[in-house]
C-alpha positions in Angstrom: 118.9 136.6 55.4 118.7 133.1 54.2 119.5 130.0 56.2 122.5 129.2 54.1 124.1 132.7 54.5 123.4 132.5 58.2 125.0 129.0 58.4 128.0 130.3 56.5 128.4 133.2 58.9 128.1 130.9 61.9 130.6 128.5 60.3 133.1 131.4 59.7 132.7 132.6 63.3 133.4 129.1 64.7 136.4 128.7 62.4 137.8 132.1 63.6 137.2 131.1 67.2 139.2 127.9 66.7 141.9 129.8 64.9 142.2 132.2 67.9 142.3 129.3 70.3 145.0 127.6 68.4 147.0 130.8 68.3 146.7 131.1 72.1 147.8 127.5 72.6 150.8 128.0 70.3 151.8 131.0 72.3 151.4 129.0 75.5 153.5 126.2 74.1 156.2 128.8 73.1 156.2 130.2 76.6 156.4 126.9 78.4 159.0 125.3 76.1 161.2 128.4 76.4 160.7 128.4 80.1 161.8 124.8 80.3 164.8 125.4 78.1 166.0 128.4 80.0 165.3 127.0 83.5 167.0 123.7 82.7 170.0 125.6 81.4 170.2 127.5 84.7 169.8 124.4 86.8 172.6 122.7 84.9 174.9 125.7 85.3 174.0 126.1 89.0 174.6 122.4 89.7 178.0 122.6 88.0 178.8 125.8 89.9 177.9 124.2 93.2 180.1 121.2 92.6 183.0 123.5 91.7 182.3 125.6 94.8 182.4 122.5 97.0 185.6 121.3 95.5 187.4 124.7 95.5 189.1 126.3 98.5 187.5 129.1 100.5 189.2 131.9 98.5 188.2 130.6 95.1 184.6 129.5 96.0 183.5 133.1 96.7 184.1 133.9 93.0 182.3 130.8 91.9 179.3 131.7 94.1 179.3 135.3 92.7 179.2 133.8 89.2 176.3 131.7 90.2 174.4 134.7 91.6 175.0 136.5 88.3 173.8 133.5 86.4 170.6 133.5 88.6 170.0 137.2 87.8 170.5 136.6 84.1 168.1 133.6 84.3 165.4 135.8 86.0 165.9 138.5 83.3 165.4 136.0 80.5 162.4 134.4 82.2 160.8 137.8 82.6 161.0 138.3 78.9 159.1 135.1 78.1 155.6 136.5 78.6 156.4 139.3 76.1 157.8 136.8 73.7 154.7 134.6 73.9 152.4 137.6 73.5 154.4 138.7 70.4 153.9 135.2 69.0 150.2 135.4 69.7 149.9 138.7 67.9 151.9 137.4 64.9 149.6 134.4 64.7 146.5 136.7 64.9 148.0 138.9 62.1 148.5 135.8 60.0 144.9 134.8 60.5 143.7 138.3 59.6 146.0 138.3 56.5 144.6 134.9 55.4 141.0 136.2 55.8 141.4 139.3 53.7 142.0 137.6 50.4 138.9 135.5 50.8 136.8 138.6 50.8 135.6 138.2 54.4 135.5 141.4 56.4 133.7 142.8 59.3 130.2 144.1 58.6 130.2 147.7 57.7 128.0 150.4 59.1 125.4 151.7 56.7 126.6 154.7 54.8 125.0 158.0 55.7 122.9 159.6 53.0 123.4 163.1 51.8 121.0 164.5 54.3 123.0 163.1 57.1 120.5 160.5 58.2 121.1 156.8 58.3 118.8 155.8 55.4 115.3 154.5 56.3 116.1 154.1 60.0 116.6 157.8 60.6 119.3 159.3 62.9 120.8 157.1 65.5 119.2 157.5 68.9 121.5 158.3 71.9 122.6 155.3 73.9 120.3 154.5 76.9 121.9 155.0 80.2 121.7 152.0 82.5 120.6 152.7 86.0 121.1 150.5 88.9 117.9 149.9 90.9 118.1 150.4 94.6 117.3 147.3 96.7 
């Protein structure tokens, strides 16, 4: 392997690492911006509801408080969807990265093809994996 091909491989690995970092950051930004939007919406609705409940008579304030509890439940439901939404964004970004890489002809290194005799070329058959044993103290 020449130095230039090794440098090219290192460069590609570093580029891919930065692309994955950016995809993770974009997903985090999506999560937190959605969290802020949904939470601030609930805070505004709850503040308005509290003001209405304070101004209303006792019979009417109960209904307003129940509406606020329902709004709180809905807020929790939408907030619990945010991690899934952010994860989906991350996966979409990774898929886009993979799609951009394919046309450039870059792909993962492939295993050597087995020869007709079933061996792995010059290296011979693959040895079984060594079992790691933990030494006793």
